MARROTOR-456974 format. One record per residue (C-alpha): residue number from 1; residue in one letter; x negated, y, z negated. Coordinates in nm, 4 decimals, padded with zeros to 6 digits, m for minus. Each point is the difference from the previous one (the first is absolute). Example, Ala and Ser with C-alpha at 12.3 -4.5 7.8 and 13.67 -1.06 7.14 Angstrom:
// residues 2
1, A, m01.2300, m00.4500, m00.7800
2, S, m00.1370, 00.3440, 00.0660
***
This chain:
// residues 239
1, X, 16.0739, 21.4135, m09.1065
2, X, 00.2886, 00.0202, m00.2456
3, X, 00.3229, 00.0015, 00.2032
4, X, 00.1722, 00.2176, m00.2594
5, X, m00.2790, 00.2584, m00.0160
6, X, 00.1718, 00.2333, 00.2449
7, X, 00.3498, m00.0546, m00.1331
8, X, 00.1729, 00.3120, m00.1316
9, X, 00.0605, m00.0060, m00.3734
10, X, 00.3616, 00.0132, m00.1095
11, X, 00.1175, 00.3153, m00.1740
12, X, 00.2408, m00.0014, m00.2922
13, X, 00.2918, 00.2455, m00.0062
14, X, 00.2011, 00.0683, m00.3162
15, X, 00.3292, 00.1881, 00.0115
16, X, 00.1412, 00.1546, m00.3146
17, X, 00.2358, 00.2611, m00.1410
18, X, 00.2519, 00.0088, m00.2844
19, X, 00.2437, m00.2221, 00.1835
20, X, 00.3172, 00.1420, 00.1617
21, X, m00.2440, 00.2113, 00.2017
22, X, m00.0251, m00.1588, 00.3441
23, X, m00.2532, m00.2807, m00.0328
24, X, 00.2293, m00.2327, 00.1968
25, X, m00.0196, 00.2457, 00.2902
26, X, m00.3755, 00.0325, m00.0488
27, X, m00.0441, m00.3748, 00.0325
28, X, 00.2309, m00.0121, 00.3005
29, X, m00.2139, 00.2627, 00.1733
30, X, m00.3362, m00.1541, m00.0878
31, X, 00.1096, m00.3521, 00.0854
32, X, 00.1121, 00.1189, 00.3453
33, X, m00.3603, 00.0808, 00.0936
34, X, m00.1934, m00.2713, 00.1872
35, X, m00.2531, m00.1682, m00.2273
36, X, 00.1681, 00.1127, m00.3239
37, X, 00.1740, m00.2336, m00.2451
38, X, 00.1505, 00.1665, m00.3082
39, X, 00.2618, m00.1370, m00.2392
40, X, 00.2396, 00.1766, m00.2347
41, X, m00.0098, m00.0999, m00.3663
42, X, m00.1564, m00.3317, 00.0858
43, X, 00.2920, m00.1322, 00.2025
44, X, m00.1094, m00.2473, 00.2662
45, X, 00.2338, m00.0288, 00.2959
46, X, 00.3698, 00.0694, m00.0501
47, X, 00.0374, m00.1652, m00.3420
48, X, 00.0637, 00.2923, m00.2385
49, X, m00.0136, m00.2413, m00.2934
50, X, m00.3667, m00.0786, 00.0598
51, X, m00.1641, 00.3037, m00.1610
52, X, m00.3665, m00.0105, m00.0993
53, X, m00.0029, 00.2654, m00.2713
54, X, m00.2674, 00.1482, m00.2264
55, X, 00.0704, 00.1127, m00.3594
56, X, m00.0717, 00.3667, m00.0757
57, X, m00.2036, m00.0999, m00.3047
58, X, m00.2798, m00.2595, m00.0065
59, X, 00.0791, m00.1415, 00.3414
60, X, m00.3542, m00.0349, 00.1334
61, X, 00.0154, m00.3785, 00.0356
62, X, 00.3197, 00.0163, 00.2062
63, X, m00.1357, 00.2920, 00.2016
64, X, m00.3252, m00.1612, 00.1158
65, X, 00.1688, m00.3317, 00.0676
66, X, 00.2674, 00.1653, 00.2124
67, X, m00.2412, 00.2211, 00.1967
68, X, m00.2124, m00.3040, 00.0826
69, X, 00.3102, m00.1868, 00.1141
70, X, 00.1046, 00.3017, 00.2075
71, X, m00.3288, m00.0037, 00.1874
72, X, 00.0300, m00.3729, 00.0632
73, X, 00.3533, 00.0471, 00.1302
74, X, m00.0951, 00.2864, 00.2320
75, X, m00.1193, m00.2221, 00.2843
76, X, m00.1442, 00.1990, 00.2900
77, X, 00.1084, 00.3386, m00.1370
78, X, m00.2807, 00.2522, m00.0519
79, X, 00.2043, 00.1971, m00.2534
80, X, 00.1990, m00.1785, m00.2711
81, X, 00.1664, 00.0991, m00.3225
82, X, 00.3038, 00.0442, m00.2188
83, X, 00.2084, 00.2876, m00.1347
84, X, 00.1267, 00.0208, m00.3565
85, X, 00.0349, 00.2703, m00.2650
86, X, m00.1837, m00.2170, m00.2562
87, X, m00.3337, 00.0196, 00.1853
88, X, m00.0636, 00.3565, m00.1214
89, X, m00.1885, m00.0752, m00.3255
90, X, m00.2272, m00.2483, 00.1780
91, X, m00.1126, 00.2166, 00.2909
92, X, m00.3379, 00.1039, m00.1470
93, X, m00.0884, m00.3677, m00.0486
94, X, 00.1285, m00.0871, 00.3480
95, X, m00.2078, 00.2773, 00.1574
96, X, m00.3087, m00.1268, m00.1807
97, X, 00.0461, m00.3632, 00.1022
98, X, 00.1167, 00.0893, 00.3537
99, X, m00.2052, 00.3073, 00.1027
100, X, 00.1674, 00.0257, 00.3428
101, X, 00.3528, m00.0243, m00.1438
102, X, 00.2512, 00.2813, 00.0391
103, X, 00.3050, 00.0901, m00.2091
104, X, 00.2956, 00.2024, 00.1256
105, X, 00.2273, 00.1481, m00.2651
106, X, 00.3389, 00.1433, 00.0914
107, X, 00.1557, 00.2670, m00.2177
108, X, 00.3710, 00.0828, 00.0014
109, X, 00.1749, 00.2837, m00.1819
110, X, 00.0211, m00.0644, m00.3757
111, X, 00.3764, 00.0481, m00.0312
112, X, 00.0681, m00.2201, 00.3019
113, X, m00.2131, m00.2828, m00.1374
114, X, 00.1712, 00.0152, m00.3399
115, X, 00.3472, 00.0077, 00.1554
116, X, m00.0804, m00.2900, 00.2320
117, X, m00.1421, m00.2148, m00.2795
118, X, 00.2984, 00.0683, m00.2263
119, X, 00.2247, m00.1250, 00.2769
120, X, m00.2112, m00.3031, 00.0903
121, X, m00.0720, m00.1221, m00.3536
122, X, 00.3435, 00.0367, m00.1539
123, X, 00.0133, m00.2071, m00.3189
124, X, m00.3790, m00.0409, m00.0150
125, X, m00.2784, 00.2112, m00.1459
126, X, m00.3484, m00.0989, 00.1150
127, X, m00.1687, 00.2979, m00.1714
128, X, 00.0741, m00.0821, m00.3649
129, X, m00.0910, m00.3142, m00.1932
130, X, 00.3184, m00.1646, m00.1192
131, X, 00.1286, m00.3441, m00.0895
132, X, 00.3172, 00.0167, 00.2032
133, X, 00.1671, 00.2314, m00.2495
134, X, 00.2008, 00.2447, 00.2087
135, X, m00.1771, m00.0920, 00.3212
136, X, m00.0243, m00.3202, 00.2014
137, X, m00.3435, m00.1584, m00.0100
138, X, m00.1742, m00.0475, 00.3333
139, X, m00.3003, m00.2313, m00.0455
140, X, m00.1032, 00.0439, 00.3643
141, X, m00.0133, 00.3815, 00.0146
142, X, m00.0237, 00.1247, m00.3602
143, X, m00.3748, m00.0809, m00.0269
144, X, m00.0778, 00.1837, 00.3252
145, X, 00.0818, 00.3475, m00.1341
146, X, m00.1661, 00.2120, m00.2709
147, X, 00.1954, 00.0325, m00.3237
148, X, 00.0641, 00.3134, m00.2030
149, X, 00.1132, 00.0805, m00.3533
150, X, 00.3147, 00.1535, 00.1458
151, X, 00.3340, m00.1794, m00.0139
152, X, 00.1784, 00.2482, 00.2257
153, X, m00.0387, m00.1623, 00.3403
154, X, 00.0202, 00.3218, 00.1998
155, X, m00.2707, 00.1600, m00.2130
156, X, m00.2180, m00.3127, 00.0219
157, X, 00.0298, 00.0102, 00.3786
158, X, m00.1151, 00.3609, m00.0087
159, X, m00.3034, m00.1021, m00.2057
160, X, m00.0708, m00.2751, 00.2532
161, X, 00.0121, 00.2408, 00.2949
162, X, m00.2212, 00.2473, m00.1847
163, X, m00.2582, m00.2653, m00.0870
164, X, m00.0035, m00.1283, 00.3565
165, X, m00.0458, 00.3505, 00.1407
166, X, m00.2761, 00.0863, m00.2468
167, X, m00.1900, m00.3205, 00.0734
168, X, 00.0392, 00.0465, 00.3755
169, X, m00.1417, 00.3509, m00.0221
170, X, m00.2932, m00.1327, m00.2014
171, X, m00.0692, m00.2641, 00.2647
172, X, 00.0137, 00.2629, 00.2753
173, X, m00.2915, 00.1757, m00.1707
174, X, m00.1945, m00.3144, m00.0950
175, X, 00.0491, m00.2067, 00.3161
176, X, 00.0598, 00.2395, 00.2926
177, X, m00.1266, m00.2546, 00.2551
178, X, 00.2097, m00.2875, m00.1320
179, X, 00.3211, 00.1508, m00.1380
180, X, 00.2544, 00.1966, 00.2018
181, X, 00.3048, 00.1680, m00.1558
182, X, 00.2781, 00.0753, 00.2474
183, X, 00.3503, 00.1400, m00.0404
184, X, 00.2550, m00.2588, 00.1033
185, X, 00.1254, 00.2337, 00.2736
186, X, m00.3365, m00.0352, 00.1786
187, X, 00.1129, m00.3430, 00.1208
188, X, 00.2661, 00.1721, 00.2097
189, X, m00.2569, 00.2100, 00.1853
190, X, m00.2353, m00.1164, 00.2746
191, X, m00.2761, 00.2189, m00.1458
192, X, 00.0416, m00.1677, m00.3376
193, X, m00.0132, m00.3467, 00.1527
194, X, m00.3149, 00.0865, 00.1915
195, X, m00.1626, 00.1380, m00.3142
196, X, 00.0815, m00.3228, m00.1797
197, X, m00.1546, m00.2171, 00.2721
198, X, m00.3098, 00.2182, 00.0206
199, X, m00.0413, m00.0338, m00.3751
200, X, m00.0102, m00.3797, 00.0129
201, X, m00.2423, 00.0097, 00.2920
202, X, 00.2450, m00.1356, 00.2546
203, X, m00.1530, 00.0768, 00.3393
204, X, 00.1816, m00.2372, 00.2343
205, X, 00.3208, 00.0673, 00.1926
206, X, 00.2543, 00.1562, m00.2336
207, X, 00.3778, m00.0216, m00.0221
208, X, 00.1042, 00.3302, m00.1576
209, X, 00.3307, 00.0663, 00.1752
210, X, 00.3299, m00.1601, m00.0904
211, X, 00.2079, m00.0570, m00.3118
212, X, m00.1792, m00.1544, m00.2984
213, X, 00.2285, 00.1215, m00.2766
214, X, 00.1630, m00.2735, m00.2030
215, X, 00.3208, 00.1233, m00.1616
216, X, m00.0210, m00.2302, m00.2985
217, X, 00.2133, 00.2185, m00.2270
218, X, 00.3048, m00.0385, 00.2217
219, X, m00.0476, m00.3759, 00.0188
220, X, m00.0326, m00.0218, m00.3781
221, X, 00.3138, 00.2081, m00.0563
222, X, 00.1963, m00.2137, 00.2460
223, X, m00.1229, m00.3234, m00.1576
224, X, 00.0890, 00.1127, m00.3506
225, X, 00.3437, 00.1168, 00.1113
226, X, 00.0753, m00.3349, 00.1679
227, X, m00.1237, m00.1883, m00.3077
228, X, 00.2289, 00.1978, m00.2299
229, X, 00.3001, m00.0438, 00.2266
230, X, m00.0642, m00.3744, 00.0277
231, X, m00.0361, m00.0390, m00.3762
232, X, 00.3227, 00.1905, m00.0683
233, X, 00.2119, m00.1979, 00.2409
234, X, m00.1792, m00.3264, m00.0770
235, X, 00.0932, 00.0386, m00.3660
236, X, 00.3619, 00.0695, 00.0827
237, X, m00.0264, 00.3660, m00.0985
238, X, 00.1034, 00.3033, 00.1991
239, X, m00.2080, 00.3140, 00.0562
***
């Protein structure tokens, strides 16, 4: 008899959302459940420099390679996955290749997402193709976002949110058993956490109480402030 015949098949979980929408908290919650191993934007361990990213356009080769590596890395976990905004365009293909996979998409208020991105990406514009003219180039993150024929960054961010929302609504209708759209606030509610776990088919002992919110925006603001202060005084200038 095949020793692996009765072994439970692993299930892939994909987290997504525009970014600046709570996916760090989503991963923190999922990863706290026994038997679940989920990363955020391909970061393994505590090394934030070690991203495994997927381009928004024509990234199939990177996608399949990374998902295969994810499964190999998952060890004894029955649920494994990754969360990243750039998975959205590939979800139909992922659902087809992994029929038991589930995707959880968080949606935050449009104005809040735009405001948060403007703060986080000061000096950069990931949503418009440019050659470093007026904006700093970011070869790591620029390819991961869709690009628009709109040079006004705020307006381009609005187009990005709108496209993400429209696509998410389409997936809700096309893949009701595999795609779940949740407001970010649902992560703060026990009922929302339970709904999420039921959706992925998690039937073992659950950890739904406690604090899973990751206040990344505050950390980013503090880091940027300290960097600016250090650069000013390091250069002999005064604020």
